C-alpha positions in Angstrom: 25.3 -5.3 -8.1 22.1 -3.5 -9.3 23.2 -2.8 -12.8 22.5 -3.7 -16.5 24.4 -6.9 -16.2 21.9 -8.1 -13.6 19.0 -6.9 -15.8 20.3 -8.9 -18.7 20.1 -12.0 -16.6 16.6 -11.2 -15.5 15.3 -10.6 -19.0 16.4 -14.0 -20.4 13.2 -15.5 -21.8 11.1 -12.4 -21.0 9.0 -10.3 -23.5 11.2 -8.1 -25.7 9.4 -4.8 -25.0 9.2 -5.4 -21.2 12.9 -6.3 -21.3 13.6 -3.0 -23.0 11.6 -1.2 -20.3 13.7 -2.9 -17.6 16.9 -1.6 -19.3 15.4 2.0 -19.5 14.5 1.8 -15.8 18.0 0.7 -14.7 19.5 3.8 -16.4 17.1 6.0 -14.4 17.9 4.0 -11.2 21.7 4.5 -11.6 21.3 8.2 -12.0 19.3 8.8 -8.9 20.4 9.4 -5.3 18.7 7.1 -2.7 16.3 8.9 -0.4 17.0 9.3 3.3 14.0 9.1 5.7 15.1 11.5 8.3 12.0 11.6 10.5 12.4 7.9 11.3 16.2 8.0 11.3 16.6 5.7 8.4 19.6 7.1 6.5 22.1 5.6 4.0 20.3 2.3 3.8 22.2 -0.3 1.8 20.1 -2.5 -0.4 20.7 -6.2 0.3 22.1 -8.7 -2.2 19.7 -9.6 -4.9 18.1 -13.1 -5.0 15.2 -14.7 -6.9 11.8 -15.4 -5.5 10.7 -19.0 -6.2 7.5 -19.5 -4.3 4.0 -19.8 -5.8 2.0 -16.7 -4.8 -1.3 -16.8 -6.7 -4.4 -18.5 -5.4 -7.2 -18.7 -8.0 -10.8 -19.8 -7.4 -13.6 -21.3 -9.4 -15.5 -18.5 -11.0 -12.5 -16.4 -11.9 -11.7 -18.0 -15.2 -12.6 -14.9 -17.2 -10.2 -12.8 -15.1 -6.9 -12.1 -16.9 -4.0 -12.8 -14.6 -0.4 -13.1 -16.0 3.0 -13.2 -14.2 5.1 -10.2 -15.2 8.2 -12.3 -15.3 6.8 -14.5 -18.1 7.1 -14.1 -21.8 3.8 -12.2 -22.3 1.9 -11.9 -25.5 0.2 -8.6 -24.5 3.2 -6.5 -23.7 2.2 -3.7 -26.1 -1.1 -3.4 -24.2 0.7 -3.2 -20.9 3.1 -0.5 -22.1 0.2 1.5 -23.5 -1.5 1.5 -20.1 1.7 2.4 -18.3 2.1 5.4 -20.6 -0.9 7.0 -18.8 1.2 7.3 -15.7 3.9 9.3 -17.6 1.4 11.7 -19.1 -0.5 12.3 -15.9 2.2 13.0 -13.3 1.6 15.3 -10.3 4.6 16.8 -8.5 2.8 18.7 -5.7 2.9 17.5 -2.1 4.9 14.7 -0.4 7.3 12.7 -2.5 6.7 9.3 -0.9 9.5 6.8 -1.4 11.0 8.7 -4.2 11.7 7.7 -7.8 14.7 5.5 -7.1 12.6 2.8 -5.4 10.1 2.9 -8.2 12.8 2.4 -10.8 14.3 -0.3 -8.6 11.0 -2.2 -8.9 10.7 -1.5 -12.7 14.2 -2.7 -13.4 14.8 -5.6 -11.0 11.4 -7.1 -10.1 11.6 -10.8 -9.4 7.8 -11.3 -9.3 4.6 -9.5 -9.9 1.3 -9.7 -11.8 -0.6 -8.1 -14.6 -4.3 -8.3 -13.7 -7.1 -7.1 -16.0 -10.8 -7.2 -15.0 -12.8 -7.5 -18.2 -15.4 -5.0 -19.2 -18.9 -5.5 -17.7 -17.7 -8.3 -15.3 -18.5 -8.7 -11.7 -16.4 -11.1 -9.6 -18.0 -12.1 -6.3 -15.0 -13.8 -4.8 -11.7 -11.9 -4.1 -8.5 -12.7 -6.0 -5.9 -13.7 -3.4 -2.2 -13.2 -3.7 0.3 -14.4 -1.0 3.9 -13.3 -1.0 5.5 -15.2 1.8 9.2 -14.6 2.7 11.3 -17.4 4.3 15.0 -18.5 4.6 15.0 -19.7 0.9 13.1 -16.6 -0.3 14.2 -13.6 1.9 14.1 -11.0 -1.0 11.0 -9.8 -2.8 10.6 -7.1 -5.5 7.1 -7.3 -6.9 5.8 -5.2 -9.8 2.1 -5.4 -10.0 -0.2 -3.7 -12.6 -4.0 -3.8 -12.3 -6.6 -2.6 -14.8 -10.3 -2.6 -14.1 -12.1 -2.1 -17.3 -15.5 -0.3 -17.7 -18.4 -1.4 -15.5 -16.3 -4.1 -13.8 -16.0 -5.1 -10.1 -13.3 -7.0 -8.2 -11.7 -7.3 -4.8 -8.0 -8.1 -4.6 -6.1 -9.2 -1.5 -2.3 -9.0 -1.4 -0.9 -10.6 1.8 2.9 -10.0 2.6 3.9 -12.3 5.4 6.5 -14.5 7.0 6.8 -17.0 9.8 10.6 -16.8 10.6 11.4 -14.7 13.6 15.2 -14.4 13.1 15.4 -13.5 9.4 16.2 -10.1 7.9 14.1 -10.0 4.8 13.6 -7.2 2.2 10.6 -6.1 0.2 10.2 -3.4 -2.3 6.8 -3.3 -4.0 5.3 -1.2 -6.8 1.6 -1.4 -7.7 0.0 0.6 -10.4 -3.8 0.7 -10.9 -6.1 2.0 -13.6 -9.8 2.2 -12.9 -12.0 2.8 -16.0 -15.5 4.3 -16.2 -18.0 3.1 -13.6 -15.6 0.3 -12.4 -15.2 -0.6 -8.8 -12.0 -2.0 -7.5 -11.1 -2.9 -3.9 -7.5 -3.6 -2.9 -6.5 -5.0 0.5 -2.8 -5.0 1.3 -1.6 -6.7 4.5 2.0 -6.3 5.6 3.1 -8.5 8.5 6.8 -9.1 8.3 8.9 -9.8 11.4 10.7 -7.1 13.4 14.0 -7.5 11.6 12.8 -6.9 8.0 12.6 -3.8 5.8 9.4 -2.9 3.8 9.2 -0.4 1.0 5.9 -0.1 -1.0 4.7 2.4 -3.6 1.2 2.5 -5.0 -0.2 4.7 -7.8 -3.6 4.9 -9.4 -5.6 6.8 -12.1 -9.3 6.8 -11.8 -11.7 7.6 -14.7 -15.4 8.9 -14.9 -17.5 7.5 -12.1 -14.8 4.9 -11.3 -14.2 4.0 -7.7 -11.1 2.7 -6.0 -11.0 1.6 -2.3 -7.6 0.8 -0.7 -7.3 -1.0 2.7 -3.6 -1.1 3.7 -2.9 -2.9 7.0 0.6 -2.1 8.3 1.3 -4.6 11.1 5.0 -5.5 10.9 8.6 -4.9 9.7 11.5 -3.2 11.5 11.1 -0.2 9.1 8.1 0.3 6.8 8.0 3.2 4.4 5.0 3.3 2.1 3.2 5.7 -0.1 -0.2 5.7 -1.9 -0.9 8.3 -4.5 -4.2 8.6 -6.4 -5.2 10.7 -9.4 -9.0 11.3 -9.6 -8.7 12.2 -13.2 -12.3 12.6 -14.4 -15.8 13.7 -13.4 -17.3 11.8 -10.5 -14.2 9.7 -9.8 -13.8 8.4 -6.3 -10.9 7.0 -4.1 -10.7 6.0 -0.5 -7.9 4.8 1.8 -8.9 3.0 5.0 -5.6 2.4 6.8 -4.6 0.5 9.9 -1.2 0.5 11.4 0.3 -1.0 14.6 3.7 -0.1 15.8 5.3 -1.9 18.7 8.9 -2.5 20.0 11.3 -0.4 18.1 9.3 -0.4 14.8 9.4 2.7 12.6 6.7 3.6 10.1 6.6 6.4 7.5 3.2 6.4 5.8 2.3 8.7 2.9 -1.1 9.2 1.4 -2.1 11.5 -1.4 -5.3 12.4 -3.3 -4.9 14.5 -6.4 -8.3 15.8 -7.6 -8.5 16.7 -11.3 -12.1 15.9 -12.1 -15.2 17.8 -11.3 -17.3 16.3 -8.5 -14.5 13.9 -7.6 -14.5 12.6 -4.0 -11.8 11.2 -1.8 -11.4 10.0 1.8 -8.4 9.1 3.8 -9.1 7.4 7.1 -6.2 6.1 9.2 -6.4 4.4 12.6 -3.2 3.5 14.4 -1.8 2.2 17.7 1.7 2.8 18.9 3.3 0.9 21.8 6.7 0.7 23.5 9.2 3.0 21.7 7.7 2.8 18.2 7.9 5.8 15.8 5.5 6.8 13.2 5.2 9.6 10.6 1.8 10.1 8.9 1.7 12.3 5.7 -1.7 13.0 4.2 -2.2 15.3 1.2 -5.3 16.6 -0.4 -4.6 18.4 -3.7 -7.4 20.2 -5.6 -6.1 21.0 -9.1 -7.5 23.7 -11.4 -10.7 22.5 -12.9 -11.7 20.2 -10.0 -14.7 22.2 -9.1 -17.3 20.8 -6.7 -14.7 18.2 -5.6 -14.7 17.0 -2.0 -11.9 15.5 0.0 -11.3 14.6 3.6 -8.6 13.0 5.7 -8.7 11.9 9.3 -6.1 10.1 11.5 -6.8 8.7 14.9 -3.8 7.2 16.9 -3.9 5.5 20.3 -0.7 5.8 22.3 -0.3 2.8 24.6 3.0 4.2 26.1 4.4 7.6 26.8 7.7 6.6 25.1 6.3 6.4 21.6 6.8 9.0 18.9 3.9 10.1 16.7 4.3 12.7 14.0 1.4 13.7 11.8 1.7 16.1 8.8 -1.7 16.7 7.1 -1.7 19.1 4.2 -4.2 20.7 1.8 -3.4 22.4 -1.5 -6.0 24.0 -3.7 -5.9 25.8 -7.1 -9.7 25.7 -7.4 -12.2 27.9 -5.4 -15.3 25.8 -5.4 -14.1 22.7 -3.5 -14.5 21.2 0.0 -11.5 19.9 1.9 -11.1 19.0 5.5 -8.5 17.2 7.7 -8.3 16.2 11.4 -5.8 14.5 13.6 -6.5 12.9 16.9 -3.8 11.4 19.1 -4.2 10.4 22.7 -3.2 8.0 25.4 -5.4 5.2 26.6 -8.4 6.2 28.6 -7.6 5.2 32.2 -11.2 5.3 33.4 -12.3 3.1 30.6 -9.4 0.8 31.3 -10.3 0.7 35.0 -13.9 -0.1 34.1 -13.0 -3.1 31.9 -10.6 -4.4 34.6 -13.3 -4.1 37.2 -15.3 -6.5 35.1 -12.7 -9.2 35.5 -10.3 -8.5 32.6 -6.6 -8.3 33.0 -4.9 -5.1 32.0 -3.6 -6.7 28.8 -7.0 -8.1 27.9 -8.6 -4.7 28.5 -6.0 -2.9 26.2 -6.6 -5.6 23.6 -10.3 -5.0 23.6 -9.8 -1.2 23.3 -7.4 -1.7 20.4 -9.8 -4.0 18.6 -12.6 -1.5 19.1 -10.4 1.2 17.4 -9.6 -1.1 14.4 -13.0 -2.7 14.0 -14.5 -0.1 11.6 -11.7 -0.9 9.1 -11.4 -4.7 9.9 -15.2 -4.9 9.1 -14.4 -4.0 5.5 -12.3 -7.2 5.0 -14.5 -9.6 3.0 -12.6 -12.8 4.0 -13.3 -14.1 7.5 -10.1 -16.2 7.6 -7.9 -13.2 6.7 -9.8 -11.0 9.2 -9.3 -13.6 12.0 -5.6 -14.0 11.3 -5.0 -10.3 11.3 -6.9 -9.8 14.6 -4.8 -12.6 16.1 -1.6 -10.9 14.9 -2.7 -7.7 16.7 -3.5 -9.7 19.9 0.0 -11.2 19.9 1.6 -7.8 19.5 -0.4 -6.3 22.4 0.6 -9.2 24.7 4.3 -9.2 23.7 
């Protein structure tokens, strides 16, 4: 099913060079074994039947006319530019640390994507309003492979929101995403990813970035759904003064399983990174958190930190945290901390003594845990809908 014959159909009418890249990717895909995710007991997963994605997913606003946004499935006139950018990821690979989803899922997205965007933020441009992308799965569109590529040119500034969502409760949907990001000198890029699929769906998502001199990339991934969600986020701080941060929220309830991988690879002097993850687990949910800080030779004066805080609402949850620090350079600062604990009964009693129900008191405590990251979401409508999703999960 996932073979060159399918790729030949997908490349009809597409750019010649991007079609060639798809064919190269399918060869790699066929030669690789599929990963098992033993810590969450997801083994020998069979990919579902391929189908197209036919919904509109891009919401543009007034004031974004200078922003370059193109659908990767179209016949593009700048394919050489895209391939030249992508070459940077081949010449700047880092093998140390956790392996994330593995190469097979990346080649799956490169070969068989049915949607995705190329976004370029022009040099010296500052966009005040976020670019919004909505991938919604439904009965007619239960299958999504998005291949997104984002370039922030020198001295640019943009916020991007990518919202993966669905309304259907009894639909088994599939998502495999691949997002590559390049941040040039002195650019600032903020990427908010919201995943809120139903509890029958499978979510796989890979994210890679390369950040140049004084560039800054801020990720805000919100993992709020899916039966199984396996994600990885890997950043290369390639030059002096480059910065990256990941401010992560996850909520696991029911029988949900999450495998979250974050990695910061310091190459540049005075580079800075921060991983901050706040989670809540409920019922019999399972979670694995993998956080890597890697200081490569030459990254002197670099600083990196990672911190995870997880609130356990039930004793039946399973929380596994694997922080790691690797260093080839002496003059660096790296720190990591993990905090996991059950809900404070005295605080719960206090809130209930003020007239709240037990569910309302728990809801307030969960919101308080998430608020520092929710406060970074620039869209009030999005922030409100995310908070409502969390409230529903607590009460369910």
